[in-house]
N, C-alpha and C positions, 0 to 999 in steps of 0.2 A: 573513428566509428565509420562504419558503413553508411552512405547517402541514398536513402530511398526516396524516389520519386512518388509524393503523395498520391495516392488512388485521385481519380478525377471525382470533384465534388463541386457542391455548389459557390462554398468560399473561394477555391481555386479558380472557378471561373471567374467570379466578383473582381478577386485580383489580375488577371490575366486582360481583361478588359479595363480596368484601371489604368495598368500599364500602356497598354496599348493607344488609349485616348489619349494619355499625357497628362491625366486628372491625376495622378501618383507618377512620382519622380523616382522612387525609393522606398520601398516595404518595410515599414517600421511597426512590428507588433511589440506586444507585453506580456510577461505571465504576473499576474497582480496578486498572489494569495495574501491574508490575511494572518498576520505572524498569533494567531491563538489555538494554533495547535499544529501535529505533525501531517505531512502530506500522506496523502493515501492514493490507491492505485487509480482513482477518479481522476487526481492532480495528473497523474502520470499522462492521462492523456491528452488534459488541457496543456500541459507544457511541451506535450508533442507537435500537439496541432498550431500552439504559438511561435516552437520555434524552425519545425520541417517547414512549415510553409514561409517564412520568413527567408533560409534559408535556401532554399530551392528558387527563389526569386532574386537572388542575391542581397538580399534586404540583413536587418536588425532584430533583435529581442532584447527588449530591457526585463530585469527583473525588478520586480515595485514590490514592493511590502506598504499593503493598504492598511496602515497602523493608525487608525482613528479612534478605536476603541482602548485606550488602556487599562480598563478595566479588567478585560481578559487577555492582555498581550503580553507577551514576554519576549526578552532577548535568547533566551532558550528555544521560540520556535524560530526567531530569525535563523540563528546559527544553523537549526538543524532541518532546514527547508535551504539554504545555500549548499548543505550537506548534501541533500536529496537530488538535486538540479545538476550538480558537479557529477553524483555517480552515476546517474541516468546518462552522462553523457554529452549534456551541452553546457552551452557556455555563452554567458549573455554579455551584451555589448556595454551597458551600462544599469549599476544597482541604485537605484531611487528609493525614495520611502514617501509616502503620503505626506509625512508631517514635513518633509522639506519644503513644501508648498503651501503651511498652515497660515503664512501672512497673506500672500495669495489669493487665498479661498477667503480670507476675512475680510479684505478688499473688496472681494466679489459682492461678498454677504451684504457689508454695506451698500454696494451698488445698488442690489436690489433693494433695499427697504428704501433709499430714495428716490426711486421709482414706483415704489408702492406696489412690488412685487415680494415684499416679505414683512412679516410682524414677529412682534414679540407676544408669547401669549400665555399667563399665568395660569391655565387648566393644568391640573394634574395628566399623568400618562394617562392614568384609567381613563379621565373625563375627557382625553382627547380619543382613546380609543373606542370609548363608549357613542361618541358622536362622529364618528367616523363613517357609520352609514353599512350598507352590506351591498353582496352583490344585485340587490333588487332595490334597494332603498336609499335615496342620496343621504348624503352626511350632514350635520347640523352646523351653519357657521359658527366660531367662538366669538363668544362676547366681547373679545378683545381683537376682534379682524379688524375694526374699521378705527382702530389709532392712527393718529397722524406721521407721518414720516419722520419728523422731528423727534415727537416723542419715542416712535421704534428705536431711532437713532441712538438717543441719548440713553435707554433700558441696555440696550446690545453694548453699548460702551461700557455700561456699569456691571453688565454680565461681565465681560471680559477682565476689566480690573479687580472681579473676586469679591463683589460686593451682595451677591445672592448666593444660598444656599444651593445643593444640588438637586435639583428636579423641584425647582421653584420657579423657575421660568424657563421657555425655549426659544428659539425663532424657528418661525414655520413660513415656508413657500405660500406665497398667495395666489392661487391657482382656479379652483373650481371644486366645492363640496356636492356638488351634482354629477361632476364627469363618473361616465361609466367605466372610467377605470378608475378604481380605489387607489392606485399610488399619486395619482394626480392631485387628492382630496387633502390641498392644505397637507403636504408632508413636513414633518418635522426634520430641519435643516443643522439646529447647532442645539447642543444640549450643554449644562453645565456639570462637569465632573473636576472635583479637587483631588485630584489624583498625579500621580509621580508617571510618566511617561517615560518610556524604556529610552525614547532618543531625543527629548528636547525637554524632560527633567522636569521642572515646575513653574515653565515658561507659559503654560497654558493651563487656563481652567475651563475653556472652555473648548468643545472639540465638534470638527463637523460630521455631519451623519456620513456614512459609505456612500448612499446614493446620491449623495450631493456634491462629494470629494471624488468621486470616480471619474466621472466625465470632465470633470476641470482637469484633473490628473493627466490623462487621454490628451487632451487638448494641449494643457501646457508642453507636454513631452514630443506632441507631434505625431500621435498616433494615428498611420493611416489605417489599420483596420482592427476595430477593437473585439476582439473576440471570445466569448462568452459560452457559457453553459446555457440551455435553453429556459430553465427557472427565472431567469433574468427578463426574458423578453418583455414582460408588461413593464420593468423599469426605463426600457426606452424611449418610452415617450416623454418620460421625466427628465433623461439624461439629456435628451434632445433640445427638453425645455431650458434647462438648465444654461446648454452651451450658448444657446441664442440668447435667453434675457442678460445673461453676465457679458456679452459682447466680447467672447473669446474667438482670437484670430484663425485659428483652426478649428476647424468642425470633423471630428473623427466621427466615423459611421459604426456602430454597434452589429453585428454578427452573432447569431446564436444558432448553435451544435448542440446535438442529443448528447445528453452527460452518459458516463460509462456506469451500467450498474450490473453488477455480477452476482447472480445469484449466490445466494448463504454467507454474504458479503456487507457487513455495515461500512456506508458513505457517508453517516453523519458524523460531523467534528462533534456534536454535542454529544452522541452516544459513545462514540472512544473516548472523548474523556471522561464521562462518565464510570466505564468500565475502568481507565487507569485511577478515577478516585476512589473507585470502591474495591480495587486493589482483586480486580478477577483477574485480570491480566497482570503481567510482569514489566509493566511501563507502557511507555508508546511504542519501543521496539520491541516487544514479546512477538516472538514467532507464528503467533497465531491473529496478530493484530492485520490487517490492510495496508497498516501505514508502510512508506516505502522503505523507513528504516527498518520495520519488522520485517516484510519481504526479504530485505538484504540480509539480517540477523538470520534468516530461515535458511538462506542459501540460493535465492532467485540472485538471477543474472540483470544487468541491466540490459544487455542485448537480448535475452527473453521478452522481457517487458515490452519493449521496442518494438520487437516482432507482432506480442500480442495485440498492442494499439493500434499498430499499422493495419493489421489482420479486420479490426473494428469498423474503419474506416469514419469518415467524417459525412452525418447526414444528419437532418433534425427528428429522425427517430428515438424513442425512449426505450429500446428494447431492453430484455434482460438476457447479459451474456452468459454460457454454461462455463463454470468454476472449472472445468474440466480443459476448455479452450486454453485458457491460460497456462494449466500444467501443461499440457501438450507440450509447448511452445519452451516450458523450460525444460521437458525431455529433449526435444529438440535439440536444443541449444549444448546440454550436457553429455548427451552419448557418445559425444566426438573429444569432448575436453575432461571429463573426470575416468580419474583411475578407476580399474574393476579390481573389487578386493573383496576377500571374505570378512564377515561379522556374525557375531554367534548372541542373540539378543535375549535369549530365555536357553542358556545353557545346560545340557545334559554329559553329565562324563562319560565318555567309552574308554574301555581299558581294551585294546588291542594284545588277546594273553601271549599270541606266536610271536609278537618282535619283542627284539631284543633289548634286554631293560638296561636303562643307559645310554643306550644309542639315539642319535638324531642325527637325521637324513634332513639336507637341504634339496628342495625340490624346485623346478623352474615354472613359473605362472606367468603368462601374458597379462599386461597390465590394462588394455583393451582391445579386446579381439576385432573390434571396427575400426582402429587405426592403430595399425602394426609400428608406425614411427614412435607410439609409446614405451614401447619395447617389453622387458620383461624384468623379474625380480626373483628371488631367492626366498622361498618358506620353509620354514624348520618343520620336520615331520616324527612324531616320536610315539612311545607307548601308549600315550595318555593324549585324549585330546578333547575337545567339545565338539557339540552338534546341538540344533535346535530339539525342543522339547517334543516340537511337534513333529518332527523327522523320525520318533518310533511310535508304535502302537505296539500294546499285546495282542487285541485282538482285532485287526485290521479289518474296515470293509473291504468290499470288490472293488480292484483296481487304484487297490494303493499300494504304490509299488517303491515305497521307502522300506524304512528298515522293520522289521518284525521276526519274531522269532522262527529261523530256519531261511532267512531271507537275506539275497547279497544286494547290495548297491555299491556303486562307486564312489569313490572321496573327488571331489573337484580336484583334480592337479595329482591326484596320487595314487589309490591302490583302490583294487575292490575289497570288501570287508562283508563278514557274513555272520549275523546275529547270532550268537550260541545259548546266551543265558543274559539274564538282569537280575537287578537287586531291587529291590521293595523295600521302603521303610515302614515303621510302627501304622501308619495312617494308609498305607497300601501305594503310595506312591514310587515312581520308577525313577531311582535316583543314579543307577548306573546300569551301562549295558558292558555285556562279556563282547566280544569278536572277536574273530581271527582273518588275517589278511591275508593275500595270494601274491608274494613275492614278483611273480612272474606278471602282473597286470599292471605294473610302472604305467601312469600316464605319460603317454609320447615312448612308450616301447615298441609298438609297433604291434603291441598284441590283438591277436583277432580270435582266441581260442573258444569264446564265449562272450554273450553280451548279457547285460542288464538294463532294466528297465528305468532304473532309477539314479541318478546323481545328485548328492546332498553335497552341502557346504560345511567346513569345519574349520576351527582354531585350534593348534598345538597346545595341549594345556600347559606345556612346560615354559614355553616362552608365550603365553598368552598375556596380552593387556585388559586389565579390565577398564572400562568403559560404561558410562551413561549415552542410553538411547532416548532422546525424547519424541514421541511419535504423536502426530497433531493429526486432530479431525476440525469441521469447521468448526467456529466458534458460535454457531445459529444454528437450530434443528432444522432441520431439512425442510418443513411447512413452512420456516419465517425466512420469505424471500425478499430481502431488506431491498426496496425501492428506493432509487433516490431522491431526496428532499434538499429545498432550499436551506441554506445553514441558520438564515436569523428568523427566531421562534417567539413565542409568549410563554410567560411563566405555565399557562397553562398547558402548552405543545409539550413544553420539559418536564411536566409531572405525568402527561400520560407516555411521552416517550420512555420512563424509568421504568413502567411496565413491560419493556422488553427485554427485562433482564431476565424475565421468568423464561423466555425463549435460548436463553444459554445452555450452549450443549454441555451437559457435565462431564461428559467423554472426550472434551476438547484435547486432553492433552495426559498420554500414558509414560510415565517412567519407567525403563526396563534397565537392567543392569546385566552386563555380559562382556564377550570381550570380542577385540578386533585384533590382527594380525601384528607380528611385533614390530615391524617395519612403519606402524602409525602409532606409535608410542610418542615421536614428538611432533605430532599432526602439526599447523598453525590454524590459527584460526581463519576462517573464513576457505579452508580447504574443503574442495569438495570431493567424495569419491562413490563409486557405484558397489554398494555390497552386492554380492550374488542371491536374486533371489529376494532382495527384502526394497530396495529402491534405491534411490537418492539422498546421499546427506552430505552435512556440511557440518565443519567444526564451530562450535557455539563460539562467540565473541566474550560472552559474559561470564559463563561459569569454567570453560574448558582452561585446565592448567596443563603444565606442563609434565606429561607422564601419566597426567589423571583425564584424558580426552573426553568430552562430553559433544555430542553429535544430534543436530539435530534434522529430523527425516525432512527431506525437501517435497519431493515427490515419490509415489509409488512405483514400482519399476513398469508398470502396464496399464493401460486406459483403452475402454473399447472407443474412444472418442474418436472422430474424423472430422477433419473440416469440411467442409461444405464445396462442393465441386464447382467451379467456377462458371 
């Protein structure tokens, strides 16, 4: 993998200063996903920031799963996250789980209770929410806030022993219910959940909240620079409070960067999960999904994704990135890698009436005109071929240079053909074109007798391989430009978010059945091709079978998008 120096940015400057001053001896970062869903394109940027910065300064990065909420977590997500990080080209120094530290976290919670900095609250989740206050109004103290340390410790130990039901009690930090930062208004730090944890089984029935566990994990692992997206900025004072009040030896500092937001792209795991549960998409790896596994199945390359996130840089801004920018880097990566071949997505038969019946001719075709080292291939040509339906019109408009009655075009890598007649069905649809060819006009023969304005692609009908083509548009209608949101939310926000299903693009998937060249019959999953005039396609990993290929559109052939000049 190429090692690109990260662009100059505020985090890089902090790390440089910390190393030069001796404050830090070795840079240690971490990528801390919650195993409650698949990684998406936004995570790809967080991965790059944590791994690339540590690598650039000779440091290391831990992969740490923040598995503090077993109600929503699964080993499936753990495995998918590991696979995605590896596929993107990164290696972690150590793999850790928050659950590795549950005993230590419990001890620190008891320490807070003994110091009078935490208490057991009998209020329900709704009551706690109602008394939390607003941005302009302070919260109200819990009637259980003044319990003694001895009583709180006894109750907390009973919570651990399983003597209470889910939701019956919680442990809250005791800070300041009138703080202007709502995150400091006695946040819940432990809850009861009688569920099986994917990593610890039934050992625990109380689990630390993410905001309490996260800073402790960083401190335990000796993380020098805790890097996260901007929505967690307001949580930083609580993180610092936890580290200070629990007496942790290591005191990591959190630095926030602007999250990656891509237009017409969902980056809320709740919404992505809803798409899967409602069967709107074909699983987490559906090629329309912005998940790393979905992008991989569609045909995106790790090199293109890394180049994309590198170009977006590291800053505090929360700008919206044009989807075409991501597609630009895919084209740039594939243009010298992908063989160029021909596929007919909406076939129309052409009979070349003056070509000998039963004759098959093998023609030479370059595999990639921009990369001669990829060599050439032999393609069959005979009396009957398929062309695109759009490449013929009975009554064409001005400046239409493809086939129409009396017009002549060049067949890519073959001959000139002239349309003489056509056949229609009972509904008036053109079903067959009759043409003649000029033997003197064979491609590569040096023929200069006359020129034609149109060149069209084709596939030999005798040797054509039936194929399915899956064309994609963004899942979200253009008017819905999804802004990034924090992953945590209430039931009310989840109900509101469900309305986003009304903005799903009904044309996000189009299935076509056509033909590809003979040489692509045994194409393997993840093989990538540029289909002449159509775009870049990838062999699907789920539905493609030997001899029956299924191709996913990766990106169209061209775009008007241009990178901004430096």
